[in-house]
Wavefront OBJ file of the C-alpha trace (Angstrom):
o trace
v 0.000 0.000 0.000
v 1.470 3.325 -0.997
v 1.749 6.427 1.153
v -1.039 8.262 -0.659
v -3.472 5.394 -0.072
v -2.448 5.225 3.582
v -3.169 8.956 3.983
v -6.588 8.489 2.387
v -7.333 5.639 4.793
v -6.388 7.748 7.819
v -8.561 10.573 6.527
v -11.549 8.228 6.171
v -10.980 6.826 9.670
v -10.853 10.365 11.049
v -14.200 11.124 9.388
v -15.731 8.185 11.238
v -14.056 8.747 14.603
v -16.938 10.683 16.165
v -19.438 7.967 15.227
v -17.074 5.333 16.620
v -16.814 7.327 19.848
v -20.596 7.489 20.187
v -20.911 3.769 19.447
v -18.242 3.000 22.048
v -20.051 5.150 24.625
v -23.324 3.328 23.962
v -21.574 -0.010 24.207
v -19.743 0.917 27.409
v -22.890 2.342 28.969
v -24.695 -0.957 28.458
v -22.082 -3.113 30.194
v -20.323 -3.351 33.519
v -17.377 -1.020 33.895
v -13.892 -2.365 33.299
v -11.157 -1.658 35.793
v -8.603 0.951 34.751
v -6.069 -1.841 34.225
v -8.463 -3.786 32.001
v -9.301 -0.676 29.967
v -5.673 0.313 29.444
v -4.696 -3.294 28.744
v -7.366 -3.496 26.082
v -6.119 -0.291 24.445
v -2.507 -1.500 24.516
v -3.522 -4.843 23.042
v -5.346 -3.121 20.202
v -2.293 -0.991 19.471
v 0.106 -3.938 19.514
v -1.625 -6.380 17.188
v -0.987 -6.370 13.461
v -4.341 -7.639 12.207
v -7.950 -7.649 13.371
v -8.107 -11.434 13.709
v -5.406 -11.379 16.379
v -7.346 -8.694 18.248
v -10.584 -10.684 17.977
v -8.808 -13.785 19.297
v -7.410 -11.784 22.221
v -10.874 -10.460 23.069
v -12.361 -13.938 22.786
v -9.689 -15.280 25.134
v -10.599 -12.629 27.706
v -14.138 -13.990 27.877
v -12.940 -17.533 28.550
v -10.537 -16.778 31.410
v -11.527 -18.535 34.598
v -10.971 -15.339 36.587
v -13.558 -13.357 34.593
v -16.888 -12.779 36.304
v -19.930 -14.027 34.416
v -21.349 -10.538 33.893
v -18.002 -9.491 32.369
v -18.029 -12.402 29.928
v -20.943 -10.716 28.167
v -18.856 -7.572 27.769
v -16.058 -9.486 26.028
v -18.437 -11.543 23.868
v -20.296 -8.417 22.767
v -17.053 -6.524 22.159
v -15.899 -9.341 19.893
v -19.103 -8.927 17.875
v -18.575 -5.153 17.673
v -15.039 -5.562 16.350
v -16.128 -8.223 13.865
v -18.900 -5.916 12.643
v -16.331 -3.253 11.803
v -15.391 -5.411 8.809
v -18.487 -4.114 7.017
v -17.487 -0.534 7.735
v -13.943 -1.307 6.581
v -15.342 -2.527 3.269
v -17.302 0.724 2.923
v -14.152 2.731 3.585
v -12.271 0.719 0.984
v -14.933 1.420 -1.631
v -14.926 5.116 -0.692
v -11.195 5.203 -1.425
v -11.938 4.380 -5.056
v -9.147 1.832 -5.434
v -7.656 1.300 -8.879
v -9.648 -1.177 -10.985
v -6.623 -3.472 -11.251
v -6.424 -3.982 -7.461
v -5.841 -7.677 -6.779
v -8.042 -9.670 -4.423
v -5.065 -10.106 -2.104
v -4.391 -6.347 -1.994
v -8.096 -5.683 -1.440
v -8.259 -8.177 1.440
v -5.098 -6.773 3.054
v -6.384 -3.206 2.754
v -9.749 -4.110 4.292
v -8.037 -5.918 7.169
v -5.802 -2.915 7.766
v -8.784 -0.561 7.709
v -10.731 -2.817 10.074
v -7.775 -2.834 12.457
v -7.558 0.963 12.395
v -11.306 1.253 13.001
v -11.042 -1.234 15.876
v -8.148 0.676 17.426
v -10.104 3.913 17.267
v -13.225 2.271 18.698
v -11.270 0.630 21.510
v -9.423 3.826 22.320
v -12.775 5.583 22.737
v -14.186 2.657 24.714
v -11.173 2.559 27.023
v -11.436 6.265 27.731
v -15.156 5.895 28.366
v -14.446 3.086 30.821
v -11.734 5.036 32.672
v -14.018 8.084 32.875
v -16.983 5.980 34.027
v -14.848 4.335 36.715
v -13.572 7.726 37.956
v -17.106 9.155 37.964
v -18.402 6.136 39.860
v -15.627 6.486 42.451
v -16.303 10.219 42.823
v -20.035 9.619 43.312
v -19.364 6.913 45.905
v -17.078 9.290 47.798
v -19.699 12.048 47.696
v -22.427 9.662 48.832
v -20.208 8.326 51.599
v -19.589 11.871 52.834
v -23.279 12.677 52.984
v -23.236 14.889 49.936
l 1 2 3 4 5 6 7 8 9 10 11 12 13 14 15 16 17 18 19 20 21 22 23 24 25 26 27 28 29 30 31 32 33 34 35 36 37 38 39 40 41 42 43 44 45 46 47 48 49 50 51 52 53 54 55 56 57 58 59 60 61 62 63 64 65 66 67 68 69 70 71 72 73 74 75 76 77 78 79 80 81 82 83 84 85 86 87 88 89 90 91 92 93 94 95 96 97 98 99 100 101 102 103 104 105 106 107 108 109 110 111 112 113 114 115 116 117 118 119 120 121 122 123 124 125 126 127 128 129 130 131 132 133 134 135 136 137 138 139 140 141 142 143 144 145 146 147 148 149
């Protein structure tokens, strides 16, 4: 993938960032709150993987850990679905880029995977920040309630 195409991809991801943030907020609001360590670990994991399938496998593994509470398993299962669903959006981004007609199937697949990974990273970054904020707000409210406020 050339530098010009990469710039176009980043531009398209940026256009969708606000919608990804809102989707992440809705998702986070409908699930139990992650700890700060879980939220930052999730964000680091998303940044470290090189394809969306590795990220999906990591998320799936989180839901099967014996130390995960049952209510948290739903979070990880649903997050896996959210990340998988970003494939459709990645395909839309690819089409919006107006790739050359001679683009090979392999190049198309690689580009879509790369786009999906970038979308997932953005989504998870927003979700992680939502979780950290929600945890801090919850702690603040508990302190206020405990002090009779």
